[in-house]
C-alpha positions in Angstrom: 0.0 -0.2 0.1 3.0 2.2 -0.1 3.9 4.0 -3.3 7.1 5.3 -4.7 7.9 7.7 -7.0 10.4 6.6 -9.5 13.8 6.0 -8.2 16.5 8.5 -9.0 20.1 8.0 -8.9 22.0 10.6 -7.0 25.2 12.3 -8.1 27.6 12.3 -5.5 30.6 14.4 -5.3 33.1 13.2 -3.1 34.1 15.9 -0.4 36.6 14.1 1.9 37.9 11.0 3.0 36.5 9.5 -0.1 38.7 7.6 -2.8 36.8 6.2 -6.0 38.3 2.6 -6.3 36.3 1.8 -9.2 33.9 3.0 -11.5 31.5 1.7 -14.6 28.2 2.2 -16.1 26.8 -0.3 -13.8 28.7 0.1 -10.5 31.0 2.4 -8.4 33.1 1.4 -5.4 34.6 4.0 -3.1 37.1 3.6 -0.1 36.8 5.5 3.1 40.2 6.8 4.0 39.4 8.5 7.4 36.4 8.6 9.9 34.5 11.5 8.4 33.7 10.3 4.7 31.2 12.5 2.9 29.6 13.4 -0.4 27.8 16.5 -1.7 24.9 15.4 -3.6 23.8 17.3 -6.7 20.2 17.8 -6.5 18.3 18.8 -10.2 15.4 20.8 -7.9 14.8 21.3 -4.5 13.2 18.6 -2.4 9.6 19.4 -1.5 8.3 18.3 2.1 7.1 14.9 2.4 8.6 11.3 3.0 11.8 9.8 1.2 13.3 6.7 0.8 16.9 6.0 0.4 18.3 3.0 -0.9 21.8 1.6 -1.4 21.1 -0.9 -4.6 22.8 -4.1 -4.5 25.6 -3.1 -1.9 28.6 -4.2 -0.9 29.8 -3.3 2.7 33.4 -4.4 4.1 31.9 -3.7 7.9 29.1 -5.2 9.0 27.0 -2.0 8.8 27.2 1.7 8.1 26.4 4.5 10.3 24.8 7.0 8.2 24.2 10.8 8.3 22.1 12.7 5.8 22.9 16.8 6.3 19.8 18.9 4.9 20.4 22.2 3.5 16.9 24.1 3.8 18.5 27.5 3.2 21.1 28.1 6.0 23.9 25.9 5.0 24.6 22.3 6.7 24.5 22.4 10.2 24.1 19.6 12.9 20.4 20.7 13.5 18.9 19.4 10.4 20.3 16.2 10.0 19.0 12.5 9.7 20.9 9.3 11.1 20.4 5.9 10.4 22.3 2.7 10.2 22.2 0.7 6.6 23.5 -3.0 6.0 23.3 -5.3 3.4 20.2 -6.7 5.0 18.3 -3.7 5.5 19.8 -1.5 2.8 17.7 1.6 2.7 15.6 4.0 5.5 12.9 6.3 5.2 12.9 9.8 6.5 11.0 12.8 6.5 11.5 16.4 5.5 9.4 19.4 6.7 11.1 22.1 4.6 12.4 22.5 1.1 15.6 21.0 0.8 18.1 22.4 -1.7 21.3 20.3 -1.1 22.1 17.4 0.6 25.5 16.2 2.3 26.1 12.3 2.7 28.5 11.0 5.4 28.3 7.2 4.8 30.2 6.1 7.8 32.1 7.3 10.6 35.0 5.2 10.1 37.6 3.7 7.2 35.9 1.3 5.3 34.6 0.5 2.0 31.4 0.6 -0.1 30.4 -0.7 -3.5 26.9 -0.2 -4.9 25.2 -0.4 -8.0 23.7 3.1 -7.6 22.6 5.2 -4.5 19.1 5.9 -5.2 16.3 8.7 -3.5 12.7 8.0 -3.9 9.6 10.0 -2.5 6.9 8.3 -1.0 3.7 9.4 -2.6 -0.3 9.4 -2.8 -2.5 10.2 0.4 -4.2 6.8 0.4 -1.1 4.7 1.1 0.0 7.1 3.8 -3.1 7.1 5.8 -3.7 3.1 5.4 -0.2 2.7 6.5 0.2 5.0 9.4 -3.0 3.9 10.8 -2.0 0.5 10.8 1.2 1.4 12.4 -0.7 3.5 15.2 -3.2 0.7 15.5 -0.1 -1.5 16.0 0.9 0.5 19.2 -1.7 0.2 21.1 -3.1 -2.7 23.9 -7.0 -2.5 23.6 -9.5 -1.9 21.0 -10.8 1.2 23.2 -7.0 2.5 22.3 -7.6 1.8 18.6 -10.8 3.9 18.4 -9.0 6.7 20.8 -5.7 7.1 18.4 -8.3 6.6 15.1 -10.5 9.4 16.4 -7.8 11.8 17.1 -6.4 11.2 13.7 -10.0 11.7 12.4 -10.2 14.9 14.1 -6.9 16.0 12.7 -8.3 15.0 9.4 -11.3 17.3 10.0 -9.0 20.2 11.0 -5.9 20.1 8.9 -7.4 18.2 5.8 -5.7 15.3 4.6 -2.2 17.0 4.0 -2.1 17.9 8.0 -3.1 14.2 9.0 -0.4 12.9 6.7 2.3 15.3 8.0 1.3 14.6 11.6 1.1 10.7 11.4 4.0 10.9 8.7 6.4 12.1 11.2 5.8 9.3 13.6 6.2 6.7 10.8 9.6 8.3 9.9 10.7 8.2 13.2 9.8 4.3 13.8 11.4 3.7 10.3 14.9 5.3 11.2 14.6 3.3 14.8 14.0 0.1 13.0 16.9 0.7 9.8 19.3 2.0 12.8 19.4 -0.8 14.8 22.0 -3.8 14.0 21.7 -7.5 14.6 24.7 -7.0 16.8 22.6 -4.6 19.5 19.6 -7.1 18.9 21.4 -10.2 20.0 22.8 -8.2 23.0 19.7 -6.7 24.2 17.5 -9.8 23.7 19.4 -13.0 22.9 22.5 -13.3 25.1 22.0 -15.0 28.3 23.3 -14.0 31.6 24.6 -16.7 34.0 21.7 -16.4 36.4 19.4 -16.8 33.3 21.3 -19.9 32.3 20.9 -21.0 35.9 17.4 -20.3 35.6 16.8 -22.5 32.9 18.8 -25.5 34.3 16.3 -25.5 37.3 13.3 -25.4 34.6 15.1 -28.7 33.3 15.4 -30.0 36.2 11.7 -29.8 37.2 10.5 -31.3 34.1 8.2 -34.5 34.7 9.9 -37.2 32.4 12.1 -35.4 30.6 12.8 -37.4 27.2 16.5 -38.6 26.4 17.5 -36.4 23.4 20.3 -37.7 22.1 22.4 -35.4 19.3 24.0 -37.1 16.1 27.4 -35.7 15.1 29.1 -37.0 11.8 32.9 -36.1 12.4 35.3 -35.8 9.2 38.6 -34.2 9.9 37.0 -31.7 11.7 39.6 -28.4 12.9 40.4 -29.2 16.7 39.3 -26.1 18.3 36.2 -26.1 16.3 35.5 -29.8 17.1 36.1 -29.3 20.7 33.8 -26.1 20.5 30.9 -27.9 19.0 31.2 -30.7 21.7 31.1 -28.2 24.6 28.3 -26.5 23.2 26.4 -29.8 24.2 28.1 -30.4 27.4 27.1 -26.9 28.2 23.4 -27.3 27.6 20.9 -26.3 30.5 18.9 -29.1 30.0 21.4 -32.4 30.8 19.5 -35.3 29.8 21.0 -35.8 26.5 23.5 -38.2 24.6 26.0 -37.4 22.1 26.3 -39.9 19.3 29.6 -39.2 17.4 30.3 -41.3 14.1 34.3 -40.6 13.3 34.5 -40.9 9.2 37.8 -42.4 9.4 39.2 -39.0 9.8 42.9 -38.9 8.4 44.1 -36.1 10.9 44.9 -38.2 14.2 44.2 -35.1 16.5 40.3 -36.1 15.5 40.6 -39.4 17.5 42.5 -38.1 20.3 39.7 -35.1 20.9 37.0 -37.7 20.7 38.7 -40.3 23.0 39.7 -37.4 25.2 35.7 -36.7 25.6 34.3 -40.0 25.7 36.2 -40.6 28.7 35.4 -37.6 30.1 31.6 -38.0 30.0 30.0 -41.1 29.9 27.2 -39.4 28.0 29.4 -38.8 24.7 29.5 -42.4 22.8 31.6 -42.7 19.5 32.0 -45.0 16.6 35.2 -45.2 14.5 34.5 -45.9 11.2 37.2 -48.0 9.3 36.7 -46.7 5.7 35.0 -43.4 5.0 31.6 -43.4 3.4 30.5 -40.2 3.4 28.1 -38.0 5.3 25.1 -40.5 5.1 26.8 -43.4 5.8 28.5 -41.6 9.0 25.2 -40.4 9.8 23.7 -43.7 9.9 26.4 -45.1 12.2 26.0 -42.2 14.7 22.2 -43.0 14.3 23.0 -46.8 15.5 24.4 -45.2 18.9 21.0 -43.5 19.6 18.9 -44.1 22.7 16.8 -41.5 22.9 13.4 -41.4 21.5 14.2 -37.9 19.7 17.4 -36.7 18.0 18.9 -33.5 17.1 21.7 -32.9 14.3 24.8 -30.9 14.8 27.4 -30.4 12.6 31.4 -31.1 13.6 32.0 -27.2 13.8 28.7 -25.5 14.7 27.5 -24.8 18.2 24.2 -25.3 20.2 22.8 -22.3 21.9 22.8 -23.0 25.7 19.0 -23.3 25.7 18.7 -25.5 22.5 17.8 -28.8 24.0 15.7 -27.5 26.6 13.0 -25.5 24.4 13.1 -28.8 22.3 12.2 -30.8 25.2 9.4 -28.5 26.2 8.1 -28.2 22.7 8.0 -32.1 22.9 6.2 -31.6 25.9 3.4 -29.3 24.5 3.2 -31.7 21.0 3.9 -35.4 22.1 2.4 -36.3 18.4 5.1 -34.1 16.7 7.4 -35.8 14.0 9.6 -33.0 13.6 11.3 -29.9 15.1 13.2 -27.3 13.6 14.3 -23.9 14.9 15.8 -20.5 13.6 19.3 -20.0 13.1 22.2 -17.8 12.4 25.9 -17.7 11.3 28.6 -17.5 13.5 32.6 -16.2 12.1 35.9 -17.2 13.2 35.8 -14.4 16.0 32.7 -15.9 17.6 30.6 -12.9 15.8 26.8 -13.5 15.2 25.3 -12.6 11.6 22.9 -13.4 8.9 19.8 -14.6 11.2 17.2 -16.6 9.6 14.0 -16.1 11.3 12.0 -18.9 9.8 7.8 -19.3 9.2 6.1 -21.9 10.7 6.0 -25.3 8.3 5.2 -23.8 5.0 5.1 -27.1 2.5 5.3 -24.8 -0.6 8.4 -23.1 0.8 10.0 -26.5 1.7 9.8 -27.6 -1.5 11.7 -25.1 -2.9 14.6 -25.5 -0.6 15.7 -27.2 2.9 14.7 -24.0 5.0 14.6 -26.4 8.2 18.3 -26.9 7.9 19.4 -26.1 11.6 18.5 -26.8 14.1 16.5 -30.0 13.0 15.3 -32.6 15.4 13.9 -36.1 14.5 11.6 -38.7 16.0 14.1 -41.4 16.2 12.0 -44.3 15.4 10.5 -42.9 12.4 13.6 -42.2 10.9 14.8 -45.8 11.8 11.7 -46.8 10.0 12.5 -44.8 6.7 15.8 -46.5 6.7 17.9 -43.2 7.8 19.8 -41.3 5.3 20.3 -42.5 2.0 23.7 -43.0 0.0 24.2 -40.7 -2.9 22.1 -37.5 -1.9 25.3 -36.1 0.1 25.2 -32.9 0.2 21.3 -32.5 0.6 21.1 -35.8 2.5 19.0 -33.8 5.1 16.7 -32.3 2.8 15.8 -35.9 1.3 15.1 -37.1 4.7 13.3 -34.6 5.7 11.0 -35.2 2.5 10.6 -38.4 3.1 9.7 -37.6 6.8 7.0 -34.8 5.7 5.5 -37.3 3.3 4.2 -39.8 6.2 2.9 -36.9 8.5 0.0 -34.0 9.0 1.2 -30.8 8.7 0.6 -30.4 12.3 3.0 -32.7 13.1 5.9 -30.4 11.7 7.0 -28.0 14.7 9.0 -24.8 14.8 10.4 -23.0 17.5 10.7 -19.5 16.7 14.2 -18.9 18.6 17.8 -19.2 17.3 19.1 -22.4 18.9 22.0 -23.1 16.5 24.9 -21.2 15.3 26.4 -22.1 11.5 30.1 -22.0 11.5 31.4 -20.0 8.5 33.8 -21.9 7.8 36.0 -22.2 4.4 34.0 -24.5 1.8 30.9 -25.0 4.2 27.4 -23.7 3.0 27.2 -21.0 5.3 30.3 -19.3 3.9 29.2 -19.9 0.1 26.4 -21.8 -1.0 28.4 -21.6 -4.3 30.9 -23.9 -3.1 28.7 -26.9 -2.6 27.2 -27.1 -6.2 27.0 -30.8 -5.9 24.6 -30.5 -2.8 22.0 -28.7 -5.4 22.2 -31.3 -7.6 21.5 -33.6 -4.8 18.7 -32.0 -3.4 16.9 -31.6 -7.1 17.0 -35.4 -7.5 15.5 -36.0 -3.7 12.8 -33.6 -4.8 12.2 -35.5 -8.0 12.1 -38.6 -6.0 9.9 -36.9 -3.6 7.4 -36.2 -6.4 7.6 -39.5 -7.8 6.2 -41.3 -4.3 3.6 -38.9 -4.4 2.5 -39.9 -7.6 0.9 -36.0 -8.5 2.6 -35.9 -11.9 4.7 -32.8 -10.3 7.3 -31.9 -12.0 10.6 -30.1 -10.6 13.0 -27.3 -12.5 15.7 -25.2 -11.4 15.1 -21.6 -10.5 17.5 -19.6 -12.6 20.4 -17.9 -11.1 19.1 -18.5 -7.5 19.6 -21.9 -5.5 15.9 -23.0 -5.0 13.6 -25.2 -6.8 10.6 -24.6 -8.8 8.1 -27.3 -7.6 5.3 -27.5 -10.4 2.1 -29.7 -9.7 0.1 -31.5 -12.2 -3.2 -29.6 -13.7 -5.8 -32.5 -14.0 -7.4 -33.5 -17.2 -9.4 -32.2 -18.6 -8.4 -28.8 -17.2 -11.3 -27.1 -15.3 -12.8 -24.1 -16.3 -12.0 -20.9 -14.4 -14.2 -18.0 -14.1 -12.5 -14.9 -13.8 -14.6 -12.0 -12.3 -13.5 -8.4 -13.0 -15.9 -5.3 -11.2 -15.2 -2.3 -12.9 -17.0 1.0 -13.4 -15.6 3.6 -16.7 -12.2 3.6 -16.7 -12.3 2.6 -20.4 -8.0 2.2 -20.7 -7.9 0.1 -17.8 -10.7 -2.4 -18.4 -9.9 -2.8 -21.8 -5.9 -3.1 -20.8 -7.1 -5.6 -18.2 -9.4 -8.0 -20.4 -7.2 -7.5 -23.8 -4.3 -8.7 -21.9 -5.9 -11.6 -20.6 -7.3 -12.7 -24.0 -4.2 -12.1 -26.0 -1.4 -13.3 -23.4 -2.9 -16.3 -21.8 -2.0 -19.5 -22.3 -4.4 -21.5 -20.1 -7.3 -21.7 -22.7 -10.3 -23.1 -20.4 -11.5 -19.7 -18.9 -14.2 -17.5 -18.9 -14.5 -13.6 -18.0 -17.4 -11.9 -16.3 -17.2 -8.3 -16.4 -19.3 -7.0 -13.6 -20.4 -3.2 -14.4 -20.8 -1.1 -11.5 -22.6 1.6 -13.3 -20.4 2.8 -16.1 -21.6 5.6 -18.2 -18.6 6.3 -20.3 -19.3 6.0 -23.7 -15.8 4.4 -24.5 -16.4 1.9 -21.8 -20.0 1.2 -23.0 -18.8 0.8 -26.5 -15.7 -1.7 -25.2 -18.3 -3.8 -23.5 -20.8 -4.0 -26.4 -17.5 -5.1 -29.1 -17.1 -8.2 -26.9 -20.6 -9.4 -27.7 -19.0 -11.9 -30.2 -16.0 -13.1 -27.6 -17.4 -16.3 -26.4 -15.1 -16.2 -23.2 -16.7 -12.9 -22.1 -19.9 -12.2 -20.6 -21.0 -8.9 -19.2 -22.8 -8.4 -15.7 -24.6 -5.4 -14.5 -24.7 -4.6 -10.7 -26.7 -1.5 -10.0 -26.2 -1.0 -6.7 -23.7 1.4 -4.7 -19.7 0.0 -4.7 -19.3 -2.9 -2.5 -16.0 -4.8 -3.5 -17.3 -7.9 -1.5 -21.0 -7.5 -2.8 -19.7 -7.6 -6.4 -17.8 -10.5 -6.4 -20.5 -12.7 -4.3 -23.0 -11.5 -6.7 -20.8 -12.7 -10.0 -19.8 -15.6 -8.0 -23.5 -17.2 -8.5 -23.2 -16.8 -12.4 -19.8 -18.1 -12.4 -20.1 -21.6 -14.2 -16.1 -22.6 -13.5 -15.1 -25.2 -10.8 -12.4 -22.3 -9.9 -13.3 -18.5 -9.4 -10.5 -15.9 -10.0 -10.9 -12.2 -8.3 -9.2 -10.1 -10.6 -9.2 -6.1 -10.7 -9.6 -4.0 -13.4 -6.1 -2.5 -13.3 -4.5 -6.1 -13.5 -2.7 -6.8 -16.7 -0.8 -10.2 -17.6 3.0 -10.4 -17.7 4.1 -13.8 -17.8 1.5 -16.1 -20.3 1.7 -19.1 -18.0 0.2 -16.9 -15.2 -3.2 -19.0 -15.2 -1.5 -22.2 -15.9 0.4 -21.5 -12.6 -2.3 -20.4 -10.1 -4.5 -23.3 -11.5 -1.9 -25.9 -10.9 -2.1 -25.1 -7.0 -5.9 -24.1 -6.9 -6.9 -27.7 -7.8 -5.2 -29.1 -4.8 -7.7 -30.2 -2.4 -5.5 -29.1 0.3 -4.9 -25.7 -0.8 -7.2 -22.8 -0.6 -6.4 -19.2 -2.3 -3.7 -19.0 -4.6 -2.2 -15.6 -5.2 0.3 -14.1 -7.9 3.1 -11.6 -7.7 2.0 -8.0 -8.8 4.0 -5.6 -9.8 3.4 -1.7 -10.4 3.9 0.0 -13.9 7.3 0.7 -12.8 8.0 -3.1 -12.0 8.7 -2.5 -8.2 6.9 -5.0 -6.3 3.1 -4.5 -5.2 2.3 -7.9 -3.8 4.2 -10.6 -2.8 2.1 -12.4 0.0 0.3 -10.5 3.2 1.6 -10.5 6.2 -0.8 -10.3 9.3 -0.3 -7.9 12.2 2.1 -5.4 10.5 0.8 -2.1 10.8 -2.1 -3.4 13.1 -3.6 -5.6 10.6 -2.0 -6.5 7.4 0.0 -5.4 5.1 1.8 -6.6 1.8 5.1 -8.2 2.3 8.3 -6.8 1.4 7.2 -3.4 0.4 7.8 -1.8 -2.9 11.0 -3.5 -3.6 12.5 -4.2 -7.2 11.0 -7.2 -9.1 14.2 -8.5 -9.1 14.6 -8.7 -5.5 14.4 -12.2 -4.2 13.0 -11.1 -0.9 13.7 -12.3 2.6 15.4 -15.8 2.1 14.2 -16.2 -1.2 10.6 -15.6 -0.2 9.6 -13.6 -3.6 11.6 -15.8 -5.6 9.6 -19.2 -4.6 6.1 -20.6 -4.0 5.4 -20.4 -0.1 2.4 -20.2 2.5 1.2 -16.7 3.7 -2.0 -16.5 6.0 -3.3 -14.3 3.2 -2.8 -13.0 -0.2 -4.6 -10.3 -2.1 -7.9 -10.7 -3.8 -6.5 -8.0 -6.7 -5.4 -11.2 -8.3 -6.5 -14.2 -6.4 -7.7 -18.2 -7.1 -10.1 -20.1 -5.1 -12.2 -23.1 -5.9 -15.8 -22.2 -6.1 -16.6 -25.1 -3.6 -14.8 -23.3 -1.3 -15.7 -19.8 -1.5 -19.2 -21.2 -1.1 -18.4 -23.1 1.7 -17.0 -19.9 3.4 -19.8 -17.9 2.0 -17.9 -15.7 0.0 -16.4 -12.4 1.0 -17.9 -10.2 4.1 -20.1 -7.7 2.2 -21.6 -6.6 5.4 -18.6 -5.5 7.5 -15.9 -5.4 4.7 -17.0 -3.6 1.7 -13.7 -2.2 0.6 -10.4 -3.1 2.6 -9.3 -6.1 4.1 -12.1 -8.5 2.8 -9.4 -10.4 1.1 -7.5 -11.1 4.5 -10.8 -11.6 6.5 -11.6 -14.5 3.5 -8.1 -15.9 3.5 -8.1 -16.2 7.7 -11.4 -18.1 7.3 -9.9 -20.4 4.6 -7.2 -21.0 6.8 -9.7 -22.0 9.4 -10.7 -24.8 7.2 -7.2 -26.4 7.3 -6.3 -25.1 3.9 -3.2 -23.6 3.0 -3.1 -20.4 1.0 -0.2 -20.1 -1.2 1.7 -17.1 -2.8 3.5 -17.8 -6.4 5.9 -15.8 -8.1 5.9 -17.6 -11.3 2.3 -15.8 -12.2 3.3 -12.3 -12.5 1.0 -9.5 -13.3 1.1 -5.4 -13.4 -1.2 -4.0 -11.0 -2.1 -0.2 -11.3 -3.1 -0.3 -7.1 -6.7 0.7 -7.2 -6.3 3.5 -9.6 -10.1 3.1 -10.4 -11.6 3.5 -7.5 -9.4 6.6 -6.4 -7.9 7.6 -2.8 -9.1 7.4 0.7 -9.6 11.2 0.6 -12.7 12.0 2.1 -14.0 12.0 5.8 -17.0 9.3 4.8 -14.1 7.1 3.3 -11.9 7.5 6.1 -14.5 6.7 8.7 -15.4 3.7 6.7 -11.9 2.6 6.7 -11.6 3.1 10.5 -14.4 0.7 10.8 -13.0 -1.8 8.9 -9.8 -1.8 10.8 -12.0 -1.8 14.0 -13.8 -4.8 12.9 -10.6 -6.8 11.5 -8.8 -6.1 15.2 -12.0 -7.3 17.0 -12.7 -10.4 14.9 -9.3 -11.7 14.4 -7.3 -10.1 17.6 -5.5 -13.7 18.0 -4.5 -14.4 14.3 -3.2 -10.6 13.9 -0.7 -11.4 16.5 0.5 -14.3 15.3 1.0 -14.7 11.7 2.3 -18.4 11.6 4.1 -17.7 8.5 6.1 -14.4 9.7 8.5 -14.5 12.6 7.7 -12.8 16.2 11.4 -11.9 15.7 10.7 -9.4 12.9 9.2 -6.4 12.7 5.5 -5.4 12.7 5.8 -2.0 12.3 7.4 -2.4 8.3 7.2 -4.8 5.7 10.9 -5.1 5.0 11.6 -8.2 7.3 13.6 -6.1 9.7 14.2 -7.0 12.9 11.7 -6.6 16.0 13.0 -4.5 19.0 11.8 -5.8 20.5 10.8 -9.5 19.7 7.4 -10.7 20.4 8.9 -13.9 21.9 10.5 -14.5 25.3 14.0 -15.0 25.3 13.7 -17.6 28.5 12.0 -20.8 27.8 8.3 -20.8 28.8 7.2 -23.8 30.8 3.9 -25.6 30.4 2.1 -28.4 32.5 3.4 -31.6 31.8 1.8 -34.9 32.2 3.4 -37.8 33.9 3.7 -40.9 31.2 2.5 -43.2 34.4 
């Protein structure tokens, strides 16, 4: 819902402590030679008041981040009074800020220490459209309150400002708050997040030890560790990370895969003699990771086992969190956690805060990765690890596990319980170093599709380490009814319908144009021109505009097994968009299917909807480039979201009717798709976003902005309805981590996170 003006590359002139290392048409690299590097930014014209976004495009930063200062010259030269400060990194390469007076010049100080920066460009964009600001800021304000009364109070004040100062006054007043919040988010580094929220004191570790001792029937958790020529210091650290667990009912099962480094045997024998819980088998022949893992599995005595690489680390709370999760969910079959990486200096970086189990995302890559915990009997019944899948042996095993289990048996602990070592040759430091792992994973996924017998195909994702799992479309192809509400705006409806008719490969569809009172002669003539097109029918809806009611009305005329809700400002980009969406929509376990939508300038408009962001919901990732793969690939692969936009959404007609259609009584305009998707999920169905169906969306240009008191009042009521009806769901989106912010859509860190640092105990029933 955030619109950007066209991105403009800034023209920078070095002022001091900066040397140009390399400059080409595509990239510029600088070295900062002192502690005060600075550039003068040449502006073609003054910047008018408003909100702006500064982006480092494709950055490479020598340090873990940049402490940036932007000086604003509003007519009295640069000073420390008019300055914007923020922190940028490769993970968060942009910031949002506001200016209140015209700015004639900018001075950019990219850092406060020597270093280096290489970028495709540094760009500046102005945030635009009144509605995007009202909606975004209103939801951000709603997020800061704790009760429905607080929501009413804050929105009431906003409405008062609207009446007194108009749309501009409201935008400026609330926009300042949002800009301050955005600076706070982008200015905080992961190191600071770790210091504040993910570092245990000695007292906290002792508290966790006592919690572990108080558990009833604590399960024995075995840790499987295959070893081959591990560096001695890293191997010792890995073993000590197990011995240092707050939860002490563990067994460490080590299989040495015939290491040629004699120090490995010395270390393993030392620890085996030191701690009776450590058992070691020394293989006589090197069999690689799968066979070594199976040798370690043979030592396992626990009902559950966790996997640990020979140079990685477990967090002190790891096994306690696992034991508690087992207690809460005794029917679980596989448990995974969040993870980060650790370098040779012990510095943590690159956290991966994962969603709850997303089958579609897992078929794109093994995002479980670390820490993964298995039920021992199940893995043994499946034959353990299969030889020949080295590099992706865990992915192959996980695929075989999930085939036997319901979704609810795959559990996620939203905490970092594992540090992945960034050592030379590891996939943590460079995935390209293990191309063989990608090939093995591809074969494992193909095997998965064959075992299911669904006819699905597996393809590579060009240029990215992901897979495309393509479900089979039943034959004969099901009829799809595409419902397009419209009123006038000839150029929009013509562009939409013509692009579908001319570009869509999928053949078995009908288009239902629902005219909501058009009077424009060109539009009416266009409707008449379609009378000979057998795939198009014209319907009339002669009532006040109500998006939900219009679609519900048209659904009654639809002949198709599948309904497609399509805005009149949609235009086709990928010709196989409908094939892609139908392939998911025909799966009886899938509910709503959403597409990747782009603005006309090819920035992202929709890549899935996150609940709770800004109070109700918002589109993920924001207006990023269409080339952006998203947070750990979420814009590049099919994945599950709690909701997708109805601007381009497919759903089986049977499901639509069971739900009762869109909520036309309470949600005439906004959030009806979010409400619908939540109700679909309550049926036990998965909602899917796929980036392989790509279309343009011009973002409600036909309906106009929310720029009147009446429209704003309606929007406020819809926000209130959503927060009252779905309070729990809006607080806990299963496909968005509680460690990520709900004040923005850029997957940046939450300060503070919405999950406790210490484990949360639950009543545990004795097995007696």
